[in-house]
C-alpha positions in Angstrom: 187.8 151.0 76.5 188.9 153.3 73.8 185.5 155.0 73.9 185.8 155.6 77.6 189.3 157.1 77.2 188.0 159.3 74.3 185.1 160.5 76.5 187.4 161.3 79.4 189.8 163.2 77.1 186.9 165.2 75.5 185.5 166.0 79.0 189.0 167.2 80.0 189.3 169.4 77.0 185.9 170.9 77.6 186.8 171.7 81.2 190.1 173.3 80.0 188.2 175.5 77.6 185.7 176.5 80.2 188.5 177.5 82.6 190.3 179.5 80.0 187.2 181.3 78.9 186.1 182.1 82.4 189.5 183.4 83.3 189.9 185.6 80.2 186.3 186.7 79.5 185.1 190.1 80.5 181.8 189.3 82.1 182.3 188.3 85.7 180.0 191.1 86.8 177.6 193.0 84.5 175.0 195.7 85.1 173.8 198.7 83.2 176.7 200.2 81.3 179.4 198.5 83.4 181.1 195.2 83.0 184.0 193.9 85.1 186.1 190.9 85.1 189.3 189.7 86.8 191.5 192.1 84.8 189.5 195.2 83.8 186.5 197.3 84.7 184.8 198.8 81.7 182.1 201.5 81.3 180.2 202.8 78.3 180.3 206.6 78.4 178.9 208.8 75.7 179.0 205.9 73.2 182.6 205.1 74.0 184.0 202.1 75.7 186.4 203.0 78.5 188.3 200.4 80.5 190.5 200.7 83.5 192.6 198.0 85.3 190.9 196.0 88.0 191.5 197.2 91.5 194.7 196.4 93.4 192.8 194.9 96.3 194.1 191.6 97.7 190.9 189.7 97.1 190.8 190.3 93.3 194.5 189.4 93.0 193.8 186.2 94.9 191.0 185.4 92.5 193.3 186.1 89.5 196.0 183.8 90.9 193.6 181.0 91.7 192.0 181.1 88.3 195.4 181.0 86.6 196.5 178.1 88.8 193.3 176.2 88.0 194.0 176.6 84.2 197.6 175.5 84.7 196.8 172.5 86.9 194.1 171.4 84.4 196.6 171.7 81.6 199.3 169.8 83.5 196.7 167.2 84.3 196.0 166.8 80.6 199.7 166.4 79.9 200.0 163.9 82.8 197.1 161.9 81.4 198.6 161.7 78.0 202.0 160.7 79.4 200.5 158.1 81.8 198.4 156.7 79.0 201.6 155.7 77.2 203.9 155.0 80.1 201.7 153.6 82.9 202.0 149.9 83.6 199.0 147.6 82.8 196.5 147.9 85.6 197.9 151.2 87.0 195.6 154.0 88.0 195.9 157.6 86.9 196.6 159.0 90.4 198.9 161.8 89.3 196.4 163.0 86.8 193.6 162.8 89.3 195.5 164.9 91.9 196.2 167.7 89.4 192.6 167.7 88.2 191.2 167.8 91.8 193.5 170.6 92.7 192.3 172.5 89.6 188.7 172.1 90.8 189.6 173.3 94.3 191.3 176.3 93.0 188.4 177.4 90.8 186.0 176.8 93.6 188.0 179.0 96.0 188.3 181.7 93.3 184.5 181.7 92.7 183.8 181.8 96.4 186.2 184.6 97.1 184.6 186.6 94.2 181.1 185.9 95.4 181.9 187.1 99.0 184.1 190.0 98.2 182.7 191.5 95.0 181.3 195.0 95.7 177.6 195.4 96.0 177.6 199.0 94.8 174.4 198.7 92.7 171.3 196.5 92.9 171.3 196.2 89.1 174.7 194.3 89.0 174.5 190.7 88.3 177.1 187.9 87.9 178.0 187.4 84.3 178.6 184.3 82.1 182.3 184.0 82.9 181.4 183.6 86.6 178.8 181.0 85.8 181.3 179.1 83.6 183.7 179.0 86.5 181.0 177.4 88.7 180.2 175.0 85.9 183.9 174.0 85.5 184.2 173.3 89.3 181.9 170.2 89.5 183.0 168.9 86.1 186.7 169.0 87.0 186.0 167.4 90.4 184.0 164.6 88.7 186.8 164.3 86.1 189.4 163.9 88.9 187.3 161.2 90.6 187.0 159.4 87.3 190.8 159.4 86.9 191.1 157.8 90.3 188.8 155.0 89.3 190.1 154.6 85.8 192.7 151.8 85.2 194.9 151.3 82.3 194.1 148.1 80.3 195.8 146.7 77.2 
């Protein structure tokens, strides 16, 4: 049982790191001399690296908010898991932790979908970067983690 709890905890920490990196990293969209993320759009001009803030459009602000919410809910889910691990009665399920983790997965999924649909297609050389891929990897992992928390029972 201890090995299962340790595995679930490690998986949760990996998901949290993936969400933090995908939210903060500067490679949601790459192409040529340009990179853009949720916060900045950067260009290489004459050997210099120049960045400007991301656009003020509603869709990018929605993606920013949803990614921050996914990180927060994943973190709160981790805190709830640790709290329930010590305070939950024998045979109880980790429903509170599962709800937070599933909400985190839904938030990151919505953010990635919005970014996919609304990101500008100004150049054919633009591609989605590693931070975008990490967000999509974090989605099924956090959903699976949330489902595991629903099934998991506390034993003595």
